[in-house]
N, C-alpha and C positions, 0 to 999 in steps of 0.2 A: 268203445268211447275213445275219441282219439286224445292226445295230451293237449292238442290245441283246443279241443271243445272244453276239457277240464279247465283249463288255465282261464279260457273265455268266461266260464261259470262262475269260478272264484272271484274274477275281478267285477262282475256283476253283485254278485253276493255283498263284497265289501263295498261297493259303491252304494247300495242300500243303506249299509251300517253307517257309512260317513254322513250319509243325507240326515238320518236319525240322530246321530250325535250332534251334527250342526243345529238341526231345529231345537234339540233339547236343552243345550248349553249355551246357546247363543244370548239369551237373556240372564243367565245366572251360572258362572263357572267358578265361584267362590268355594272357599273350604267346607262351608255348612252344606252346600249342595253335594261336594265331593265325598265328603265323610258319611253324611245321614242323609242324603237325597232331602234335604229340608224337612224331615220327620214327617213326610207327606205322601209316602208310597201308598198305593192301593194294595191291599192284603192278598188280593185275587191274583194280582200282577206279581206279586213277590212269590205268592206259591208256585204258580205254573213256571216262573223264570227261574224258581231255585232248583228244578228238575234238570234243566241244562246244565247248571253248575255240579249239581251231585252225580250226574252221569256222565263222565269225560268220555273223551275219543277212545281210552282205553277199555271202558265198559262195554263201548258201542262195538268193538272190534274182537275185545279178547274174551267176554262173557258168552257170546255166542261159539267163539273157537273152542272153549274150555270143554263143552258139552261134549264133544266127541272123545273125551278122555273116560274110560269106563269108571275110574274111581270119581269123578266128578258129577257127570250126567247134569242133573238139575239142582245137585246139592247146594249150588249159591243161594237158592230159596231159602234155605234154613237160615243163612246167613241175613238175608233180607228182612225175614221175619224178626229176627233180633233187633236190626235196624230199626223197624217200625216201632217195637217197644222201647228202644233208645229215643226215638223221636218225642215219644210221648213224655218220657221223663223229663226231657229238656223243655217242653212246653210245659209243664206244670211245676217244675223246680227251678231250672236255670233263669228262663225268661222273665219270670215275675222279678228275681234277684236282680237282673240287668236292669229292668224298667225302674224299679224302685230306687236304684242309685243313679239312674239317668245318665248311662255310661256312653261313651263314643267308643272307646277301645273295651272289651270285656276284661282285659288284664288289668285294669285300673282297680277292680275289685280286690286283687292280690296287694295292691300297694296299701291300700286302705287296712285291710285284714292282717296281714303279714309284715309289711314293710318294703322299702324302697328297692333293695336288694333283690328280694322275693320277687317283686313287680318287675324289674328289668330281666330276671331270669325267665320269668314266664313268658315275657315278650320276646325275648331272644330265641325261646324253644320254637315259639310258633314260626318266627322270621326264618329260622334254618329248615323247618319240617315243611312248610308250605312253598319255600323256593325249591327244595329237593324234589319234592312231590309232585309240583305244578311242571316242572321242567321235565321230569320223567314223563309225565302223561302227555306233554307236548311233543317230546323227542319221540315216543312210540307212534303217534301219528304222524310227525313230519317223515319219518322214515317211509311210511307209506306213499305219501304224496312224492317223495323223491324217487321211489321205485318207479310209481305209475306216472309221474309228470316230468318232473325235473331233470331226471337222467336223459330224457329224450332230448333237452335242450343243452344237456351238458354242462348244467349248473352246478357248482359246487354243494356239497351239504350245508357248511356254513352259511352260504348265501340264502339258502334257502330257509333256514331257521332266522337269518336276521330280517328277510323280507316278512316272515310271519310275526316277528315281535314287532316290527315297525308299524304293520298294519294294526296290530291290537293297540299299542301305543297312540298311533293317531287318532283313534275313534273314542280313547277312555281319557286321555290327558286332562281334558278340561272338565267335562261332566263328571266324571267319576262314577260314583254309585247311582246318581241321578239319570247318567245316561245308561248304565248297565241294567237297570229295573227294566228299561224298555227295551233295549238291544236283546237281553237274555230271554225276554218275552218272544220274541219272533224268533230266537234260535232255538228255543225249546220247541215251539211250534214245528219248525223244520224238522227237528229232532224225533219227535214224537211222530210225525207224519210218516217220516221215512221208514219208520219200525213197523207201521201198520201197512203202509204200500210195500215194502219188500216182501212181507208175508203174504199179500195179495198177488205179486208178480211171481214168487216160487210156487206158490199153489197153482196159479194159472200155467207155470211152464211144467207142473207135474201133473195137470189135470185133474187138480184135488178140488172138491167144493170145500166149503169152511167146515163142516162136519167129516168129510174124509180125512182133511188135514189133521183135525183133533184126534181123530181115531189113530192115525198114522204114526203121530207124535206119541200119544198115550201107549200105543203097542211098540214103539221101536226100542232100542237099546240104548236110548239117550234120555229118557224121561224119569230116570228115578229121583225123587225129592228127598225123602227122609231116610238117613241112616243110622240105625240103633245097633247095628250088629257087632261094631268092634270100637270100645272106648278107647282103646289105645291110638287109633287113627285119627287124623286131623279131620276128616270129615265127620265125625260122629256127632249126632244130632244136638246134643246138649252142650258140646263145644261150641258149634257154631252159632247157637243160639245166644250163649253168654257171650261170646267173642262179638257178635253183632251187636247187642246192646251196648258194652263197654267200648268198643271201637266207636261206636256212633255218638256216645256222650263225650268221649274225648276228641274225636276229630270231627264233630260237628258243633255239639255244645261247647266246646271250650276252644273252639277255631274262629278267629276274628272273621275269616272269610265269609261262611254261611251265615252267622249271628248278625254280621255287619248290617245284612238285608233285612232280617228281622226287626232289629232295631230302628230302621227306617220307616217302620209303622207307625201311625198315630199314638196308639195306646197298646197295653199287654193285651186287652180283649181280642184287638186285631191281630195281633201278633201270634196269639195263639190259634185263632181261627185259622190263619195262615198255614201254621205247623200241621194242624192235622188235616187241612186239606192235602197239604204237599204230601203227608205221608201216606194217604189212600192213593193218589196218583202214583207214588214212587213204588209202591208194593204192586199195583196193576201193570206198569210199565216193564218192569222187571220180570214179570211172568212172560210178557211178548217176547223181551230180549231172550231169554231161554228159549222159546218157541222158534223163533228166528234160526237159533244154533241147530236146533234139532231137524229142522227143516233144510237147512244148508246142507247138513251130512246126508240125509236123505238124497237130497238133490244129486250131490257129489257123488254118492255110491251107484246112483241109478245111471249116470253120465260119465261114470270112469274118472272122474277128477280126483287127483291126489292133493293133499295138503301141500301148498308152496314149501319150498326150501329156503333157508337163509343164504343170500348170496356169497357170504364169508365163510360160516361154519358149516354149510350143508345140511344143517340139521332141518327136520320139519318145524314149521312155524305156524301153529295154530291160527294165531291173530292176523294172518294173511289171507286165509279160507275165504272170509267175508269179502274181501274188495277183490280177490281173484276171480270169483264167481261174479259179482256185480260188474267188474269193468270187461271180461273177456267172455262170459258166457250167457249173460242176459241181454236184451236188447239196450237201446240208449235210454229209454225212460228210466228203468231201473237202476241204471248207472248214474244218471243224474240225481236220483232220490237218494242212493247210498252216499254220494258226494256230497250232497246237502247236509244229511244227516251226520256223517262223520265230522264236517266241517263246524256245524253249529254245536255238536258235543264238545270238540277240542276248544273252539275259541270261547265258548260260554264259560267253560272251566277257568282257561288262562287270563281272561280279562278281567273276571272277578276276583283271581289270585291277586294280580298285579295291583288292583285296586285296594286289596285289604293289605298287601305288605305296605305299600305306600302309606295308608291309613294308620296301620300300627307304628310305624317307624315315625311319622310326623307326630303323632298324638304321644307315644310311650317314649320317645327318646328325645324328640324336639319340643315337646310340651305345647303344640299347638292349640290344645284345647282349653288351657290355662287361661284365666279371665285377662292376665297381664301380658298375654302373647297373642290374643285373639285379634287383636287390631293392628298388629305390626305390619307396616305396607310391604313386606317383601314374602310375606308367607306364602302366596300364590306361587311365586317365583320358584322359592325353595321347594315347595311341594313338586313341582315339575322337573326340578333337577332329582329328587328322590325317585320319581316315577320313571325316569330316564336311568338311573341307577340299579334300580331293580330289573329294567328291561335287560340291561348289559349283564348284570349278574346271571339271570336266568340263561341269556345266551351263552356265557362261560360255560356254565353248568351243563348244559345241553351238547355243547362241543366236547367236552371232557367224557361225557356218556358214550358219545359217537367213538371218541379215540380209544377207550376201552374196549368196546366191541365184543364183550363177553357177556351173554345173556346171563350166567350164573352171577357175575359180578355185580351187574346193574340190578339184577333182582335184589341182591342183598342190599346194595345202596338204598334203593325204596324200601326195604323192609327196616333198616336201621333208622331211615327217616320217620317209620310208624312207630318206632321204639320210643322217640321223642317225645310222642303224646303221652305216654304213661306217667311222667312225672307230673304234667299238668293234671292229671286225674288226681293223682295223689295231693298236689298242692290244694285243688280246689275241694277233695273230699275233707282234708284236714280242715280247711276254713269253713267248711259249711258245718262238719259233725264235732269240731272239737272247740266249741265257742269258749269254753273256758280258758283256752290255751293260744299263745301266739308263739314264735319261734325266735331264736339267735338268728337274726336276719341274714349275717354275713356267712354263715355256716350253709345256708340254702343251696348256692350253687353246687357245692362239693356232693349232697345229696343228690341232686337231680342228674349230676354225671355219673355217680356211683351206681344207681338203679338200673339206667340200661345197660351198664358194663357187666352187672351180675346176671340180667336178664339174657344178655347175648351169650354169656358163658353157660348158662342152664340150657338155654334153648339149643345150642350146637352140640351139646352133650347129653340131652335128654334121653335119647335111646339107649343110653349106657348107665346114665345116673337113676333112671327111673323105670327100669326093667322094659325099655322097647315103647314107652310112651312118647307120643310125638306131640309136641307143643304146635298149636296152631294160632287161630285168633285169639284165644284166652292168654294169650302171653302178655296182652296190654293189661290185664288184671292183675297178674302177677307184678308187672313194672309198677303199677299205681299201688299196689299193696307194699312193696318194698320203698317206696319213696314214702308212703303214709307212715311205716314203722320208722323211718329215719327221721321223719319230722317230730315223731313223738320223743324219740330220743333227744333233739336238741331244742324241746319244747320248753316253755316258761309260762306262769301265770299271765293271761291277758287283762289288758286294763278295758275300762269303760269304752274308749276311744276305737279299740281294735275289734269289738263285737258288733256282727252284723248277722 
């Protein structure tokens, strides 16, 4: 597939998104539509569209690529099962709380339960975490587009990033969540279709029937799912399950991005129906992502294809295997299918994140949801400037990632971003389970800074401190627990007004 063909497809793709955005937002581009989609979203559209948000471009190319590692194989599915349990807990515990309090920003709960400083701390944690995490996800996909498309035109990396963010801004700044509910549904359709079609095309190239493909994957060296052998290792079953549960609760249930979509449903019943449906689709689609990975390695071994190397470091990069095979070894249609899936996964995640960041800042720091501020004439214009600001911030973060150009450093930055959700887990756990207590509000930021720092020291030295034990996804549990204990140490009796 030539760079010109790829670029033409991207232009057509975004043309469709712009048309949808114009139709959806032309009658209503106010804050109620941007923040809540007028609380009129269809639960089945939200459930399907959330798949595109939850499965980023990193998932699209990295999960299949990781399958080739003998220590990984299908181990990711253990984590997915933990995710599914976490989604159910969110539906049964957190969503009823958010609906009962009629929240626009989920961090408003912390304001009413623990105080204004705790509230601003929680919102700040989200803004920092989501900005870094979303920028990282977009960065990893933009480097694929840069390598296979924009290098051909000698367009600098920074310009590629700027174009990508301008496109996202252009179709989200007016309608916000109301637009994204529709566009993400379309993008998820492309994403899901691309997974199934990729399996079909690879099987066709290998002369496999569906049954033969299943047997080939099952009998390969890539399909081990459950790891019970060594509790000290990061891939151990119970570590992955527990990590999956608590990562989901923290990074989905306590994250404005995905919860904002749930809160756009008419009532709690529809929101829960959405979450249960989403959970089922999420589990199934991840099985197929892992199967794509196994088939890619089977195809690569049969055809003598090596994992591509990083152009700078010269080290193999498994997340480039999928695009390498799609663009250079399969026919035109599979390449188009891959590009649509990758583009959909990337921009469904980033457009949702930009909208959530704008919503959180406007509500949590500018108070646009307060009755006294709702009718201010410049609210929409201010929101536009906030949207522009976060687009520029994400641009700067991505350019910094590229300047570092060290996979280990970048991975650590992403891991540190996930550490910040631990304090959110501790804050909400304290609020929900310690109803007879509140906290000395001004001390909360110190606890939320201290906990990740302690976790970082423990994690980096765990093999020495804990006799060879490797901390993996369960780190967020430790992080939340340390935060919870810290909040207990600065607690005081609660008043009637702070018990929820």
